[in-house]
C-alpha positions as CSV (number, residue, x, y, z in Angstrom):
1,M,141.7,173.6,70.6
2,G,144.5,171.0,71.4
3,E,147.3,170.0,69.1
4,R,148.0,166.4,70.0
5,L,146.1,165.2,66.6
6,K,147.0,168.3,64.6
7,G,147.2,167.5,60.8
8,K,145.5,163.9,61.3
9,V,142.4,162.9,59.5
10,A,140.0,160.8,61.3
11,V,136.8,158.7,60.1
12,V,134.1,158.2,62.9
13,T,131.5,155.8,62.0
14,G,128.0,156.2,63.8
15,A,129.2,159.7,64.7
16,G,125.8,161.6,64.7
17,R,124.8,160.6,68.1
18,G,126.0,159.2,71.5
19,L,129.7,157.8,71.6
20,G,130.3,158.5,67.8
21,R,129.3,162.1,68.4
22,A,131.4,162.2,71.6
23,H,134.4,160.8,69.7
24,A,134.1,163.1,66.9
25,L,133.9,166.2,69.0
26,A,137.0,165.4,71.1
27,L,139.3,164.3,68.1
28,A,138.3,167.7,66.7
29,A,139.1,169.1,69.8
30,E,142.8,168.0,69.6
31,G,143.2,169.1,66.3
32,A,142.0,166.3,63.9
33,K,140.0,167.0,60.8
34,V,137.0,164.7,61.0
35,V,134.9,162.6,58.6
36,V,131.5,162.3,60.3
37,N,129.9,159.3,59.1
38,D,126.0,158.6,60.0
39,L,123.2,157.1,58.3
40,G,121.1,158.7,60.5
41,G,118.8,155.5,61.1
42,A,116.7,154.7,64.1
43,P,118.4,152.2,66.9
44,D,117.0,149.3,65.0
45,G,118.7,150.4,61.9
46,T,115.8,151.4,59.8
47,G,115.2,154.8,58.1
48,A,117.8,157.4,57.3
49,D,118.3,161.1,58.1
50,K,121.3,163.5,57.4
51,A,120.4,165.9,60.2
52,P,122.6,164.2,62.9
53,A,125.7,164.1,61.1
54,D,125.3,167.5,59.6
55,E,124.6,168.8,63.3
56,V,127.9,167.3,64.5
57,V,129.8,168.9,61.5
58,A,128.5,172.2,62.3
59,E,129.4,171.8,66.1
60,I,132.9,170.8,64.9
61,K,133.1,173.9,62.7
62,K,131.9,176.1,65.3
63,M,134.6,175.3,67.5
64,G,137.0,176.1,64.9
65,G,137.7,172.7,63.5
66,E,137.4,171.1,60.3
67,A,135.0,168.0,59.4
68,V,132.8,166.7,56.5
69,T,129.6,164.5,56.3
70,N,129.4,161.1,55.1
71,Y,126.0,159.2,55.2
72,D,126.8,155.9,53.8
73,S,125.9,152.5,55.2
74,V,128.8,150.6,56.9
75,A,127.2,147.3,56.1
76,T,127.9,147.2,52.4
77,M,131.5,147.1,50.6
78,E,130.7,150.1,48.4
79,G,129.6,152.1,51.5
80,G,132.8,151.6,53.5
81,E,134.6,152.3,50.7
82,R,133.4,155.5,49.9
83,I,133.4,156.6,53.5
84,I,137.1,156.2,53.4
85,K,137.3,157.7,50.0
86,T,135.6,160.9,51.7
87,A,138.5,161.4,53.9
88,V,140.8,161.3,51.1
89,D,139.1,163.3,48.6
90,N,138.4,166.1,51.2
91,F,141.6,166.1,53.1
92,G,143.8,164.3,51.1
93,R,145.0,161.2,53.7
94,L,143.8,159.3,56.7
95,D,145.3,158.3,60.0
96,I,142.6,157.4,62.1
97,L,139.5,155.2,62.1
98,I,137.0,154.7,64.8
99,N,134.5,152.0,64.0
100,N,131.5,152.8,66.3
101,A,128.2,152.4,64.0
102,G,125.9,149.9,65.4
103,V,122.2,148.8,65.6
104,L,120.0,146.7,67.9
105,R,117.4,143.9,67.2
106,D,117.1,142.2,70.7
107,R,115.1,139.1,70.9
108,M,115.3,135.7,73.0
109,V,117.3,133.2,70.7
110,F,114.4,130.9,70.4
111,N,112.5,133.9,68.8
112,M,115.1,135.7,66.9
113,S,114.4,135.9,63.0
114,E,117.2,135.4,60.5
115,E,116.7,139.1,59.4
116,E,117.3,140.2,63.0
117,W,120.6,138.2,63.2
118,D,121.8,139.4,59.7
119,T,121.1,143.2,60.2
120,V,122.9,143.2,63.4
121,I,125.9,141.1,62.3
122,S,126.0,143.3,59.1
123,V,126.2,146.8,60.9
124,H,128.6,145.7,63.9
125,L,130.8,142.9,62.8
126,K,130.8,143.5,58.9
127,G,130.8,147.2,59.4
128,H,134.1,146.8,61.2
129,F,135.7,144.8,58.7
130,V,134.6,147.0,55.7
131,C,135.9,150.1,57.0
132,T,139.0,148.6,58.4
133,K,139.8,146.9,55.0
134,F,139.9,149.9,53.2
135,A,141.5,152.1,55.7
136,C,144.3,149.4,56.1
137,T,145.0,149.7,52.5
138,L,146.0,153.3,53.0
139,F,147.5,152.6,56.3
140,R,149.8,150.0,54.8
141,Q,151.1,152.1,52.0
142,Q,151.9,155.2,54.6
143,R,153.1,153.0,57.4
144,S,151.2,154.3,59.9
145,G,147.7,154.2,61.3
146,R,145.5,154.0,64.3
147,I,142.0,151.7,64.5
148,I,140.0,151.5,67.6
149,N,137.0,149.2,67.5
150,T,134.1,149.1,69.7
151,S,133.0,145.8,71.5
152,S,130.6,145.6,74.6
153,A,130.3,143.8,77.8
154,A,127.5,142.3,76.2
155,G,129.9,140.2,74.2
156,M,130.8,138.1,77.2
157,G,126.9,136.9,77.5
158,N,123.7,139.1,77.8
159,M,120.2,137.8,77.8
160,G,118.0,138.8,74.7
161,Q,121.1,139.8,72.7
162,A,122.6,136.7,70.8
163,N,123.0,138.7,67.5
164,Y,124.5,141.8,69.3
165,S,126.8,139.6,71.7
166,A,128.3,137.5,68.8
167,A,128.9,140.6,66.8
168,K,130.7,142.3,69.5
169,E,132.9,139.3,70.6
170,G,133.6,138.7,66.9
171,I,135.1,142.4,66.9
172,V,137.2,141.4,69.6
173,G,138.7,138.7,67.7
174,L,138.9,140.9,64.5
175,T,141.0,143.4,66.5
176,R,143.3,141.0,67.6
177,T,144.1,139.7,64.1
178,V,144.2,143.2,62.5
179,A,146.6,144.1,65.2
180,R,148.8,141.2,64.1
181,D,148.2,141.9,60.3
182,M,149.0,145.5,60.5
183,G,151.7,145.9,63.3
184,R,154.7,145.4,61.1
185,Y,153.3,148.6,59.2
186,G,153.5,150.8,62.2
187,V,149.5,150.6,62.5
188,T,147.8,149.9,65.9
189,C,144.4,148.3,66.2
190,N,142.7,148.3,69.8
191,V,139.1,147.6,71.1
192,I,136.9,149.3,73.8
193,R,134.1,147.9,75.8
194,P,132.4,151.3,76.8
195,L,129.9,151.8,79.5
196,A,128.0,154.8,78.6
197,A,124.2,155.7,78.5
198,T,123.3,156.1,74.8
199,R,119.9,155.6,73.0
200,L,121.2,151.9,72.3
201,T,122.1,151.3,76.1
202,V,119.3,153.2,77.7
203,T,116.0,153.1,76.1
204,P,112.9,154.8,77.0
205,E,111.2,151.8,78.4
206,L,114.5,150.8,80.7
207,K,114.6,154.4,81.8
208,A,110.8,154.2,82.9
209,A,111.6,151.2,84.7
210,W,114.1,152.7,86.9
211,E,112.0,155.7,87.6
212,K,109.2,153.5,88.6
213,R,111.1,151.5,91.0
214,A,112.8,154.6,92.5
215,A,109.2,156.3,93.0
216,A,107.8,153.2,94.5
217,G,110.8,153.1,97.0
218,M,112.2,150.0,95.5
219,A,115.7,151.4,95.1
220,A,116.7,154.9,95.0
221,A,118.4,156.2,91.5
222,G,122.2,156.5,91.6
223,P,125.2,154.2,92.1
224,E,124.6,153.5,95.9
225,A,121.9,151.5,94.6
226,G,123.5,149.9,91.7
227,L,121.4,152.0,89.2
228,P,123.1,154.3,86.7
229,D,124.4,157.8,87.2
230,F,123.5,159.1,83.8
231,E,126.1,161.9,84.4
232,V,129.0,159.4,85.1
233,M,127.9,157.5,82.2
234,A,128.0,160.1,79.6
235,P,129.6,159.2,76.3
236,E,132.0,161.9,76.9
237,A,133.8,159.9,79.6
238,V,134.9,157.4,76.9
239,S,136.0,159.4,74.4
240,P,139.3,160.7,76.0
241,L,140.6,157.0,75.9
242,V,139.7,156.8,72.4
243,V,141.7,160.1,71.7
244,F,144.6,159.0,73.8
245,L,145.0,155.5,71.7
246,C,145.2,157.9,68.5
247,T,148.4,159.6,69.9
248,D,151.9,158.9,69.5
249,E,152.2,158.1,73.0
250,A,150.0,155.2,72.5
251,A,152.0,153.6,69.6
252,N,153.3,150.7,71.5
253,I,149.8,149.8,72.6
254,N,148.3,147.1,70.3
255,G,145.8,144.5,70.1
256,C,144.3,145.4,73.5
257,T,140.9,145.5,75.0
258,F,140.0,148.0,77.5
259,N,136.8,148.5,79.5
260,V,136.2,152.3,79.9
261,G,133.4,154.6,81.3
262,A,132.0,156.0,84.6
263,G,135.6,157.3,85.5
264,R,137.0,153.7,85.3
265,I,139.6,152.3,82.6
266,T,140.4,148.7,82.9
267,L,142.9,146.6,80.6
268,M,141.4,143.4,80.0
269,T,143.5,140.1,79.8
270,D,143.1,137.9,76.6
271,P,141.6,134.6,77.6
272,V,144.0,132.2,79.6
273,V,144.2,128.6,80.5
274,I,142.8,128.2,83.9
275,K,143.0,124.3,84.2
276,S,143.8,121.2,81.9
277,I,144.0,117.5,82.1
278,H,145.9,115.4,79.9
279,K,146.8,111.5,79.4
280,P,148.6,109.6,76.5
281,G,146.2,109.0,73.7
282,I,142.4,109.7,73.4
283,W,140.2,110.1,76.1
284,T,137.0,108.1,76.5
285,V,133.7,109.4,77.4
286,D,133.7,107.0,80.5
287,E,137.2,108.6,81.6
288,L,135.9,112.3,81.1
289,C,132.7,111.5,83.0
290,D,134.9,110.5,85.9
291,Q,137.8,112.9,85.4
292,V,136.0,116.4,84.3
293,P,133.6,117.0,87.3
294,K,136.6,116.2,89.6
295,Y,139.4,118.2,88.1
296,L,138.0,120.5,85.1
297,A,134.2,121.5,86.4
298,D,134.8,121.1,90.2
299,E,134.6,124.5,90.9
300,L,132.3,125.6,88.2
301,V,128.8,127.4,88.9
302,N,126.0,127.5,86.2
303,P,125.2,131.1,85.9
304,V,121.7,130.4,84.8
305,P,120.4,127.4,86.4
306,P,117.2,125.5,85.5
307,Q,114.1,126.9,86.9
308,P,110.7,125.4,87.1
309,P,108.0,126.2,84.7
310,K,106.0,129.5,85.5
311,E,102.4,128.4,86.0
């Protein structure tokens, strides 16, 4: 057991499996007391099961740490408040919030239902807001705190995941603003885009497809073929950065976005201006039809150009 987070209290949402489980164990290994939150639902958010959270708490206690369970949903204000209250009721304070809980309802945008959209936005984006709101009430009073949010590379665009992509990129914007709202109080808020093999990112269908391709000689498994190396992509490869961002050594890191996983950590830049055109007054459409292709869009390539209809 380490002591970098000794005396600290952490809440980890969605901590029963995958990334959340890895984060909870890593935080406990550095001395933090942990609230293991997990509704225990299926990947699409349906159902509930206390066993995943219970098992992680048992693991932490077996290694000599302290932990308690919470089974509330992050998608409601009442649930978020109870999650944060669990930390205070059991350990007397809160120092760290890891927003990690999530679900998937993948569908092409033209087939996506309102319910599929609302569920994903509620769990990911609203869930991050709800827990952050109640944690920040405490953090502001004590003038300290660490928040680590969970985005995804899907936020930059991923076919069939309009709901998930919107939520995940919304979390990046939320992070930047919370960092600005709370920095004056000694609180930091950062966001990760993890690369990890979990039940949300690697489905049985996807695994079967990779194995079928390998068996057919179309590609060998492993990074040489551009296929996942599941050992390198383990959730445990992401957690050390999460723990680091909770330490005193990371006190000056605020509002940042990191890609992390498979042995690589990348600090992402915020969006920057790459080109602009300017004139006195207002542009006409005729002028834009002439100028934009020459000066703004001259090097742009459509990432998904039109294709002929399938026969």
